[in-house]
MDTraj code that builds the backbone (N, CA, C; nanometers):
import mdtraj as md
import numpy as np

residues = "UNK UNK UNK UNK UNK UNK UNK UNK UNK UNK UNK UNK UNK UNK UNK UNK UNK UNK UNK UNK UNK UNK UNK UNK UNK UNK UNK UNK UNK UNK UNK UNK UNK UNK UNK UNK UNK UNK UNK UNK UNK UNK UNK UNK UNK UNK UNK UNK UNK UNK UNK UNK UNK UNK UNK UNK UNK UNK UNK UNK UNK UNK UNK UNK UNK UNK UNK UNK UNK UNK UNK UNK UNK UNK UNK UNK UNK UNK UNK UNK UNK UNK UNK UNK UNK UNK UNK UNK UNK UNK UNK UNK UNK UNK UNK UNK UNK UNK UNK UNK UNK UNK UNK UNK UNK UNK UNK UNK UNK UNK UNK UNK UNK UNK UNK UNK UNK UNK UNK UNK UNK UNK UNK UNK UNK UNK UNK UNK UNK UNK UNK UNK UNK UNK UNK UNK UNK UNK UNK UNK UNK UNK UNK UNK UNK UNK UNK UNK UNK UNK UNK UNK UNK UNK UNK UNK UNK UNK UNK UNK UNK UNK UNK UNK UNK UNK UNK UNK UNK UNK UNK UNK UNK UNK UNK UNK UNK UNK UNK UNK UNK UNK UNK".split()
xyz = np.array([
    [-3.1180, 6.8509, -6.0759],
    [-2.9772, 6.9327, -6.0493],
    [-2.8549, 6.9280, -5.9296],
    [-2.7751, 6.8741, -5.9627],
    [-2.6672, 6.8332, -5.8271],
    [-2.6571, 6.9592, -5.7865],
    [-2.6509, 6.9020, -5.6371],
    [-2.6130, 6.9934, -5.4904],
    [-2.4610, 6.9658, -5.4612],
    [-2.3794, 7.0615, -5.4731],
    [-2.2465, 7.0916, -5.4333],
    [-2.2430, 7.0016, -5.2849],
    [-2.1125, 6.8882, -5.2856],
    [-2.1259, 6.8664, -5.1487],
    [-1.9931, 6.9526, -5.0987],
    [-1.9448, 7.0241, -5.1637],
    [-1.8005, 7.0938, -5.0631],
    [-1.8247, 7.1283, -4.9362],
    [-2.0035, 7.2679, -4.9373],
    [-1.9456, 7.2764, -4.7675],
    [-1.9963, 7.1756, -4.6616],
    [-2.0432, 7.0613, -4.7533],
    [-2.0681, 6.9663, -4.6277],
    [-1.9462, 6.8531, -4.5602],
    [-1.8735, 6.8426, -4.6463],
    [-1.6959, 6.8147, -4.6597],
    [-1.6428, 6.9726, -4.5931],
    [-1.6583, 7.0879, -4.5669],
    [-1.5978, 7.1748, -4.5327],
    [-1.6057, 7.1078, -4.3719],
    [-1.7720, 7.1352, -4.3256],
    [-1.8662, 7.1072, -4.2476],
    [-1.8180, 6.9756, -4.1136],
    [-1.7498, 6.9199, -4.3161],
    [-1.7467, 6.7468, -4.1069],
    [-1.5674, 6.7830, -4.1273],
    [-1.5309, 6.8179, -4.1260],
    [-1.3817, 6.8558, -4.1542],
    [-1.3878, 6.9443, -4.0280],
    [-1.3945, 7.0432, -3.9966],
    [-1.4545, 7.1523, -3.8989],
    [-1.4527, 7.0997, -3.8182],
    [-1.5507, 6.9236, -3.8176],
    [-1.6097, 6.9446, -3.6976],
    [-1.4760, 6.7959, -3.6887],
    [-1.4697, 6.7818, -3.7354],
    [-1.3150, 6.6470, -3.6834],
    [-1.2099, 6.7504, -3.6622],
    [-1.1469, 6.8534, -3.6907],
    [-1.0741, 6.8952, -3.5625],
    [-1.1108, 6.9780, -3.4485],
    [-1.2833, 6.9664, -3.4729],
    [-1.2794, 7.0380, -3.2476],
    [-1.2173, 6.9364, -3.2038],
    [-1.3272, 6.8301, -3.2937],
    [-1.3170, 6.7243, -3.2285],
    [-1.2341, 6.6280, -3.1495],
    [-1.1081, 6.6363, -3.2642],
    [-0.9302, 6.6144, -3.2284],
    [-0.8608, 6.7009, -3.1038],
    [-0.8954, 6.8316, -3.1772],
    [-0.8369, 6.9190, -3.0482],
    [-0.8385, 6.9007, -2.8825],
    [-0.9760, 6.8428, -2.9155],
    [-1.0351, 6.8853, -2.7359],
    [-0.9487, 6.7292, -2.6719],
    [-0.9584, 6.6747, -2.7442],
    [-0.8261, 6.4897, -2.7497],
    [-0.7002, 6.5704, -2.6495],
    [-0.7601, 6.4237, -2.5416],
    [-0.5821, 6.5163, -2.4923],
    [-0.4751, 6.3754, -2.5238],
    [-0.5166, 6.2199, -2.5743],
    [-0.4598, 6.1644, -2.5509],
    [-0.4496, 6.0250, -2.4712],
    [-0.4088, 5.9418, -2.5200],
    [-0.4008, 5.7905, -2.4259],
    [-0.2667, 5.8471, -2.3272],
    [-0.2867, 5.7501, -2.1808],
    [-0.1358, 5.7765, -2.0625],
    [-0.1446, 5.6335, -2.0613],
    [-0.1219, 5.5260, -2.0454],
    [-0.1286, 5.4267, -2.0679],
    [0.0473, 5.2604, -1.9419],
    [-0.0061, 5.2598, -1.9005],
    [0.0985, 5.1400, -1.8265],
    [0.1707, 5.0251, -1.9666],
    [0.3061, 4.9915, -1.9610],
    [0.3810, 4.9202, -2.0225],
    [0.3755, 4.7544, -1.9299],
    [0.5078, 4.8603, -1.8224],
    [0.5687, 4.8048, -1.7339],
    [0.5887, 4.8526, -1.6593],
    [0.6427, 4.7404, -1.4468],
    [0.6317, 4.8509, -1.4243],
    [0.8071, 4.6948, -1.2946],
    [0.8296, 4.7695, -1.2595],
    [0.9523, 4.6604, -1.1465],
    [0.9811, 4.7213, -1.0049],
    [1.0085, 4.7083, -0.9808],
    [1.1017, 4.7047, -0.7932],
    [1.1620, 4.6489, -0.7944],
    [1.2882, 4.7434, -0.7441],
    [1.3945, 4.7167, -0.6075],
    [1.3962, 4.7669, -0.5169],
    [1.4715, 4.6426, -0.4359],
    [1.5114, 4.6543, -0.2620],
    [1.6766, 4.6240, -0.2540],
    [1.7473, 4.7587, -0.2398],
    [1.8554, 4.7009, -0.2360],
    [1.8828, 4.6555, -0.1531],
    [1.8781, 4.6115, 0.0367],
    [1.8450, 4.6013, 0.1135],
    [1.7808, 4.5029, 0.1274],
    [1.7532, 4.3677, 0.1576],
    [1.6433, 4.2900, 0.2181],
    [1.6117, 4.3032, 0.3329],
    [1.7184, 4.3354, 0.4460],
    [1.7398, 4.3733, 0.5401],
    [1.5912, 4.5611, 0.5955],
    [1.6257, 4.6580, 0.5236],
    [1.5550, 4.7387, 0.4838],
    [1.4255, 4.7444, 0.4521],
    [1.3666, 4.6711, 0.3524],
    [1.2587, 4.6678, 0.2826],
    [1.3066, 4.5884, 0.2317],
    [1.1029, 4.5291, 0.1601],
    [1.1318, 4.4231, 0.0758],
    [0.9740, 4.4837, -0.0425],
    [0.9619, 4.4599, -0.1801],
    [0.8008, 4.4458, -0.1792],
    [0.7589, 4.2937, -0.2088],
    [0.6844, 4.3191, -0.1624],
    [0.6018, 4.1733, -0.1544],
    [0.5481, 4.2057, -0.2846],
    [0.4524, 4.2911, -0.3403],
    [0.4148, 4.3654, -0.4246],
    [0.4237, 4.4875, -0.5345],
    [0.4402, 4.4395, -0.6125],
    [0.4919, 4.5514, -0.7550],
    [0.4403, 4.4699, -0.9038],
    [0.2699, 4.4844, -0.9555],
    [0.2607, 4.4630, -1.0578],
    [0.1135, 4.5535, -1.1178],
    [0.0685, 4.5257, -1.1904],
    [0.0049, 4.5829, -1.2831],
    [-0.0474, 4.4674, -1.3525],
    [-0.2189, 4.5815, -1.2626],
    [-0.4108, 4.4698, -1.3191],
    [-0.4924, 4.4928, -1.4167],
    [-0.4936, 4.4621, -1.4618],
    [-0.6298, 4.4560, -1.5799],
    [-0.7341, 4.4671, -1.4555],
    [-0.7692, 4.6179, -1.4498],
    [-0.9434, 4.6563, -1.3925],
    [-1.0646, 4.6614, -1.4565],
    [-0.9782, 4.6362, -1.5947],
    [-1.1446, 4.6819, -1.6545],
    [-1.1153, 4.7075, -1.8393],
    [-1.1843, 4.7279, -1.8866],
    [-1.1412, 4.7357, -2.0396],
    [-1.0653, 4.8590, -2.0372],
    [-0.9215, 4.8409, -2.0607],
    [-0.8049, 4.9360, -2.1123],
    [-0.8196, 5.0295, -2.0412],
    [-0.8144, 4.9737, -1.8696],
    [-0.7934, 5.0231, -1.7709],
    [-0.7003, 4.9411, -1.6644],
    [-0.5823, 5.0033, -1.6847],
    [-0.5196, 4.8886, -1.5674],
    [-0.4347, 4.9852, -1.4458],
    [-0.4424, 4.9465, -1.3340],
    [-0.3677, 4.9790, -1.2868],
    [-0.3347, 4.9333, -1.1964],
    [-0.2262, 4.9933, -1.1377],
    [-0.0925, 4.9717, -1.0887],
    [-0.0598, 4.9582, -0.8808],
    [-0.0650, 4.8499, -0.8885],
    [-0.0096, 4.7772, -0.6913],
    [0.1428, 4.7670, -0.6342],
    [0.1219, 4.8667, -0.5717],
    [0.2741, 4.8233, -0.5007],
    [0.2099, 4.8650, -0.3705],
    [0.3007, 4.7132, -0.2679],
    [0.3525, 4.7367, -0.1206],
    [0.4852, 4.7398, -0.0824],
    [0.5809, 4.8521, -0.0679],
    [0.7064, 4.8460, 0.0467],
    [0.6568, 4.7718, 0.1341],
    [0.7104, 4.6280, 0.2077],
    [0.7651, 4.6267, 0.4020],
    [0.8828, 4.6981, 0.4919],
    [0.8374, 4.7866, 0.5534],
    [0.9567, 4.8782, 0.5494],
    [0.9848, 4.7831, 0.7201],
    [1.1243, 4.7349, 0.6485],
    [1.1877, 4.6299, 0.8125],
    [1.2660, 4.7124, 0.9011],
    [1.3050, 4.8191, 0.9162],
    [1.3615, 4.9287, 0.9383],
    [1.3251, 5.0931, 1.0287],
    [1.1581, 5.0660, 1.1112],
    [1.1080, 5.2249, 1.1368],
    [1.1377, 5.2390, 1.2918],
    [1.1149, 5.4127, 1.2097],
    [1.1071, 5.5072, 1.1370],
    [1.1797, 5.5644, 1.0766],
    [1.0694, 5.5939, 0.9599],
    [1.1586, 5.6203, 0.8121],
    [1.1975, 5.7953, 0.8508],
    [1.2997, 5.8429, 0.9503],
    [1.2551, 5.9970, 0.9391],
    [1.3983, 6.0828, 0.8058],
    [1.4377, 6.0689, 0.7408],
    [1.5416, 6.1223, 0.6140],
    [1.4699, 6.0315, 0.4955],
    [1.4172, 6.0726, 0.4251],
    [1.4229, 6.0805, 0.3221],
    [1.5354, 6.1392, 0.1290],
    [1.5171, 6.0595, 0.0876],
    [1.5215, 6.1592, -0.0895],
    [1.4738, 6.0989, -0.1780],
    [1.4578, 6.0952, -0.2010],
    [1.3962, 6.1062, -0.4384],
    [1.4642, 6.1526, -0.5251],
    [1.4536, 6.1348, -0.5840],
    [1.5765, 6.1261, -0.7381],
    [1.4137, 6.0432, -0.8274],
    [1.4723, 6.1264, -0.9122],
    [1.2589, 6.0812, -1.1070],
    [1.3821, 6.1442, -1.1600],
    [1.3664, 6.0598, -1.2394],
    [1.4340, 6.0508, -1.3679],
    [1.3613, 5.9954, -1.4559],
    [1.3137, 6.0949, -1.5919],
    [1.2287, 6.0926, -1.6610],
    [1.3842, 6.0042, -1.7852],
    [1.2762, 5.9179, -1.9244],
    [1.3908, 5.8567, -1.9664],
    [1.2964, 5.8098, -2.1084],
    [1.3102, 5.8573, -2.2085],
    [1.2465, 5.8588, -2.3483],
    [1.3473, 5.7247, -2.4393],
    [1.1994, 5.6814, -2.5303],
    [1.2942, 5.5665, -2.5179],
    [1.2956, 5.6596, -2.7544],
    [1.4431, 5.5960, -2.7738],
    [1.4854, 5.5988, -2.8602],
    [1.6785, 5.5441, -2.9018],
    [1.6504, 5.4095, -2.9760],
    [1.7039, 5.3011, -2.9716],
    [1.7409, 5.2613, -2.7966],
    [1.6526, 5.2659, -2.7868],
    [1.6882, 5.2490, -2.6256],
    [1.6734, 5.3578, -2.5445],
    [1.6594, 5.3768, -2.3915],
    [1.5803, 5.4188, -2.2762],
    [1.7530, 5.5841, -2.3301],
    [1.6791, 5.6993, -2.3231],
    [1.7776, 5.8340, -2.2638],
    [1.7320, 5.8885, -2.2302],
    [1.7898, 5.9189, -2.0776],
    [1.7783, 6.0631, -2.1250],
    [1.6611, 6.1350, -2.1317],
    [1.5768, 6.2224, -2.0445],
    [1.4852, 6.3032, -2.1337],
    [1.3830, 6.3800, -2.0032],
    [1.4581, 6.5249, -2.0948],
    [1.4059, 6.6381, -1.9507],
    [1.4159, 6.6547, -1.8680],
    [1.3730, 6.5907, -1.7414],
    [1.4065, 6.6374, -1.6143],
    [1.4211, 6.4698, -1.5746],
    [1.5652, 6.5325, -1.3948],
    [1.5732, 6.4701, -1.3626],
    [1.5780, 6.5831, -1.2150],
    [1.5371, 6.5339, -1.0914],
    [1.5452, 6.6024, -1.0428],
    [1.5641, 6.4963, -0.8862],
    [1.6127, 6.6090, -0.8259],
    [1.6057, 6.4822, -0.6846],
    [1.6107, 6.5933, -0.5567],
    [1.5241, 6.5425, -0.4991],
    [1.4339, 6.6876, -0.3686],
    [1.4590, 6.5138, -0.2819],
    [1.3815, 6.6173, -0.1145],
    [1.4348, 6.5687, -0.0146],
    [1.2580, 6.5336, 0.0418],
    [1.2386, 6.4072, 0.0546],
    [1.0387, 6.4645, 0.0557],
    [1.0438, 6.4619, 0.1450],
    [1.0800, 6.4964, 0.3137],
    [1.0272, 6.5469, 0.4572],
    [0.9759, 6.6814, 0.3858],
    [1.0975, 6.7840, 0.3567],
    [1.0800, 6.8877, 0.3022],
    [1.0095, 6.9063, 0.2517],
    [0.9884, 6.8523, 0.1395],
    [0.8692, 6.8640, 0.0054],
    [0.7714, 6.8484, 0.0557],
    [0.7463, 6.7500, 0.1289],
    [0.5403, 6.7620, 0.1907],
    [0.5489, 6.8818, 0.2524],
    [0.6306, 6.9619, 0.3140],
    [0.6319, 7.1178, 0.4325],
    [0.5545, 7.1916, 0.2736],
    [0.6492, 7.1205, 0.2095],
    [0.6338, 7.2941, 0.1517],
    [0.6334, 7.2175, -0.0042],
    [0.5078, 7.1750, -0.0419],
    [0.4928, 7.0600, -0.1644],
    [0.4871, 7.1622, -0.3153],
    [0.4495, 7.2721, -0.3146],
    [0.4961, 7.3648, -0.4491],
    [0.5930, 7.3913, -0.5291],
    [0.6918, 7.3758, -0.4104],
    [0.8245, 7.4380, -0.4023],
    [0.9902, 7.4238, -0.4977],
    [0.8884, 7.2053, -0.5424],
    [0.9269, 7.1601, -0.6692],
    [0.8538, 7.1327, -0.7523],
    [0.8283, 7.2204, -0.9026],
    [0.6836, 7.1373, -0.9907],
    [0.6563, 7.0369, -1.0979],
    [0.7884, 7.0091, -1.0795],
    [0.8220, 6.8838, -1.1189],
    [0.7491, 6.6975, -1.0448],
    [0.7664, 6.7180, -0.9523],
    [0.8123, 6.6432, -0.7660],
    [0.6374, 6.5937, -0.7957],
    [0.6242, 6.7447, -0.7762],
    [0.4547, 6.8706, -0.7639],
    [0.3913, 6.6930, -0.8392],
    [0.4064, 6.8074, -0.9241],
    [0.3108, 6.6752, -1.0298],
    [0.2500, 6.5506, -1.0184],
    [0.4225, 6.4683, -0.9736],
    [0.4164, 6.2602, -1.0106],
    [0.3860, 6.2636, -0.8481],
    [0.3843, 6.3083, -0.7329],
    [0.3629, 6.2701, -0.6435],
    [0.2047, 6.3995, -0.6662],
    [0.1255, 6.4590, -0.6793],
    [0.0041, 6.4352, -0.7034],
    [-0.0551, 6.3521, -0.8010],
    [-0.0060, 6.2634, -0.8880],
    [-0.0324, 6.1882, -0.9676],
    [-0.1041, 6.0381, -0.8391],
    [0.0366, 6.0253, -0.7932],
    [-0.0438, 5.9101, -0.6461],
    [-0.0584, 5.9036, -0.5103],
    [-0.1150, 6.0073, -0.4944],
    [-0.1387, 6.0490, -0.3105],
    [-0.2728, 6.0299, -0.3164],
    [-0.3940, 6.0085, -0.3686],
    [-0.4837, 5.9703, -0.3462],
    [-0.5099, 5.8476, -0.3951],
    [-0.4219, 5.7821, -0.4031],
    [-0.3709, 5.6264, -0.4090],
    [-0.2954, 5.5243, -0.3126],
    [-0.2666, 5.6142, -0.2322],
    [-0.0940, 5.6324, -0.1679],
    [-0.1746, 5.6261, -0.0708],
    [-0.0651, 5.5633, 0.0473],
    [-0.0861, 5.5979, 0.2168],
    [0.0242, 5.6966, 0.1865],
    [0.1250, 5.7230, 0.1215],
    [0.2521, 5.8633, 0.0971],
    [0.2076, 6.0077, 0.0736],
    [0.0630, 5.9924, 0.2023],
    [0.1189, 6.0986, 0.1912],
    [0.0596, 6.2749, 0.2707],
    [0.1770, 6.2449, 0.4012],
    [0.2321, 6.2450, 0.5232],
    [0.3197, 6.2938, 0.5562],
    [0.3960, 6.4524, 0.6117],
    [0.5293, 6.4453, 0.6674],
    [0.5984, 6.3689, 0.7323],
    [0.7462, 6.3143, 0.7158],
    [0.8155, 6.2173, 0.7893],
    [0.7511, 6.2572, 0.9883],
    [0.8538, 6.1101, 1.0185],
    [0.7859, 5.9765, 0.9998],
    [0.7479, 5.9356, 0.9034],
    [0.7740, 5.8156, 0.8882],
    [0.6840, 5.7236, 0.7659],
    [0.7110, 5.5790, 0.9424],
    [0.5612, 5.5686, 0.9388],
    [0.6340, 5.4689, 1.0528],
    [0.4859, 5.3497, 1.0233],
    [0.4932, 5.3110, 0.8605],
    [0.4367, 5.1924, 0.8446],
    [0.4479, 5.2147, 0.6650],
    [0.3863, 5.0454, 0.6493],
    [0.4564, 5.0343, 0.5188],
    [0.4872, 5.0926, 0.3582],
    [0.4762, 5.1131, 0.2320],
    [0.4694, 5.1749, 0.1857],
    [0.3163, 5.1484, 0.0863],
    [0.2070, 5.1856, 0.0057],
    [0.1612, 5.0684, -0.0523],
    [0.0251, 5.1563, -0.1178],
    [0.0684, 5.1568, -0.2527],
    [0.0199, 5.2268, -0.3516],
    [-0.0349, 5.1273, -0.4313],
    [-0.2318, 5.1836, -0.4752],
    [-0.3225, 5.0269, -0.4301],
    [-0.4771, 5.0939, -0.5543],
    [-0.4433, 5.0601, -0.6949],
    [-0.5115, 4.9791, -0.8170],
    [-0.4520, 5.1926, -0.8391],
    [-0.3445, 5.1889, -0.8473],
    [-0.3686, 5.3993, -0.9376],
    [-0.3624, 5.3520, -1.0333],
    [-0.4246, 5.4262, -1.1566],
    [-0.5581, 5.4705, -1.3091],
    [-0.4137, 5.5761, -1.3103],
    [-0.3137, 5.5892, -1.4895],
    [-0.2856, 5.6741, -1.5199],
    [-0.3898, 5.7553, -1.6230],
    [-0.4368, 5.8831, -1.5958],
    [-0.5117, 5.9920, -1.6661],
    [-0.4721, 6.0593, -1.7781],
    [-0.5727, 6.0941, -1.8107],
    [-0.5700, 6.1541, -1.9227],
    [-0.4676, 6.3343, -1.9714],
    [-0.5680, 6.3744, -1.8168],
    [-0.5647, 6.4573, -1.7394],
    [-0.3788, 6.4710, -1.6568],
    [-0.3562, 6.3816, -1.6619],
    [-0.1939, 6.3738, -1.5391],
    [-0.0129, 6.3822, -1.7105],
    [-0.1460, 6.3282, -1.8024],
    [-0.0178, 6.4089, -1.8962],
    [-0.0741, 6.5771, -1.9266],
    [-0.1535, 6.5676, -1.9212],
    [-0.1932, 6.7186, -2.0015],
    [-0.0634, 6.8415, -1.8863],
    [-0.0840, 6.8021, -1.8140],
    [0.0547, 6.8560, -1.7188],
    [0.1798, 6.8960, -1.7457],
    [0.2556, 6.7794, -1.8471],
    [0.3197, 6.7514, -1.8475],
    [0.3365, 6.7752, -2.0180],
    [0.4557, 6.7886, -2.1021],
    [0.5015, 6.9084, -2.1508],
    [0.5604, 6.7596, -2.2834],
    [0.4879, 6.6848, -2.2671],
    [0.5668, 6.5145, -2.4074],
    [0.5748, 6.5462, -2.5092],
    [0.6649, 6.4444, -2.6127],
    [0.5716, 6.4429, -2.7392],
    [0.4937, 6.2849, -2.6763],
    [0.4612, 6.1969, -2.8120],
    [0.4262, 6.1016, -2.8662],
    [0.5744, 6.0103, -2.8250],
    [0.5151, 5.8709, -2.7171],
    [0.6645, 5.8250, -2.6827],
    [0.5996, 5.7380, -2.6049],
    [0.7419, 5.6283, -2.6361],
    [0.7480, 5.5313, -2.4747],
    [0.8579, 5.6574, -2.3973],
    [0.7509, 5.5640, -2.2635],
    [0.8987, 5.6675, -2.0896],
    [0.8896, 5.5467, -2.0570],
    [1.0634, 5.6037, -1.9789],
    [1.0072, 5.5056, -1.8472],
    [1.0357, 5.6678, -1.7615],
    [1.0903, 5.6233, -1.5574],
    [1.0080, 5.6727, -1.5431],
    [1.0668, 5.5962, -1.3900],
    [1.1749, 5.6579, -1.3639],
    [1.3006, 5.6407, -1.2832],
    [1.2690, 5.6577, -1.1558],
    [1.2787, 5.6122, -1.0655],
    [1.1986, 5.6948, -0.8667],
    [1.3446, 5.6531, -0.8196],
    [1.4716, 5.7149, -0.7723],
    [1.5766, 5.5719, -0.6657],
    [1.5219, 5.6515, -0.5378],
    [1.4491, 5.5536, -0.4171],
    [1.3952, 5.6241, -0.2778],
    [1.6056, 5.6061, -0.2145],
    [1.6211, 5.6838, -0.1181],
    [1.6746, 5.6521, -0.0119],
    [1.7825, 5.7129, 0.0919],
    [1.7371, 5.7591, 0.2312],
    [1.7074, 5.7540, 0.4299],
    [1.8312, 5.6928, 0.4872],
    [1.8207, 5.8062, 0.5447],
    [2.0000, 5.7850, 0.5952],
    [2.0399, 5.7974, 0.5527],
    [2.0375, 5.9168, 0.4362],
    [2.2006, 5.8929, 0.2914],
    [2.1856, 5.8028, 0.2614],
    [2.1782, 5.6498, 0.2603],
    [2.1519, 5.5413, 0.1973],
    [2.0954, 5.4713, 0.0957],
    [2.0857, 5.5193, -0.0196],
    [2.0401, 5.4798, -0.1711],
    [2.0050, 5.2778, -0.1546],
    [1.8138, 5.3300, -0.0661],
    [1.7988, 5.1797, -0.0798],
    [1.7458, 5.0364, -0.1620],
    [1.6128, 5.1238, -0.2858],
    [1.5243, 5.1514, -0.4332],
    [1.4979, 5.2007, -0.4926],
    [1.4288, 5.0812, -0.5798],
    [1.3846, 5.2546, -0.7102],
    [1.3094, 5.1027, -0.7243],
    [1.1945, 5.2130, -0.8292],
    [1.0471, 5.2140, -0.8770],
    [1.0774, 5.2270, -1.0180],
    [1.1096, 5.1554, -1.1286],
    [1.0911, 5.1747, -1.3207],
    [0.9709, 5.1148, -1.3098],
    [0.8721, 5.2696, -1.4049],
    [0.7817, 5.2645, -1.4189],
    [0.7745, 5.2984, -1.5571],
    [0.6963, 5.2179, -1.6436],
    [0.7423, 5.2283, -1.7982],
    [0.5470, 5.2405, -1.9363],
    [0.5871, 5.3972, -1.9690],
    [0.4114, 5.4584, -2.0161],
    [0.4183, 5.4521, -2.1130],
    [0.3531, 5.4229, -2.2034],
    [0.2992, 5.4650, -2.3772],
    [0.2528, 5.6614, -2.3613],
    [0.3030, 5.7618, -2.3769],
    [0.1615, 5.8369, -2.4293],
    [0.2207, 5.8469, -2.5618],
    [0.0183, 5.8470, -2.6217],
    [-0.0123, 5.8711, -2.7371],
    [-0.1518, 5.9595, -2.7251],
    [0.0082, 6.0835, -2.7915],
    [-0.1436, 6.2281, -2.7727],
    [-0.2310, 6.2315, -2.9073],
    [-0.1617, 6.1005, -3.0166],
    [-0.2530, 6.1955, -3.1281],
    [-0.1995, 6.2590, -3.2342],
    [-0.0456, 6.4183, -3.1344],
    [-0.0289, 6.4573, -3.2329],
    [0.0927, 6.5005, -3.2075],
    [0.2007, 6.5854, -3.2024],
    [0.3742, 6.6448, -3.0984],
    [0.3041, 6.7918, -3.0486],
    [0.2826, 6.7640, -2.9558],
    [0.2599, 6.9329, -2.8798],
    [0.3793, 7.0031, -2.9559],
])
top = md.Topology()
chain = top.add_chain()
for i, resn in enumerate(residues, 1):
    res = top.add_residue(resn, chain, resSeq=i)
    for name in ("N", "CA", "C"):
        top.add_atom(name, md.element.get_by_symbol(name[0]), res)
traj = md.Trajectory(xyz[None], top)
């Protein structure tokens, strides 16, 4: 007598759905570009991605500040998604960094970006800044993408920085988001 395999298939399907439901996806670096507009004000001595282990890529960045102290800082964070080239997508936030450091939850998107950076950098206190800006071995994790509602695809995060009312430089981070399904 043959035992029907339908209950086994249903159980396997249900288990697979539960496993896939718990996965958040993949969030990884593809490229990084750093640029200072005035060499007399700042220079990027390091701006690179390094492989830290199998499938783990870390960001290393060192912005050497040549005119200290930096007292007034403004940052503009813009996201782009790749659709036949990179097109603006969802977020374009400009924030006074010194004011943000005093009340970080006032700007939710910038808070999420800063929350990802702060554990890996010395950029975690209020103005004035009397030192270089260093990000060391910053690794993107799946928990970071679970806070931001974005579908799968390739993205560019452009962070432009200004001080004393003059735009000084920018950092472009290219990332891939693969959640396995569109949210």
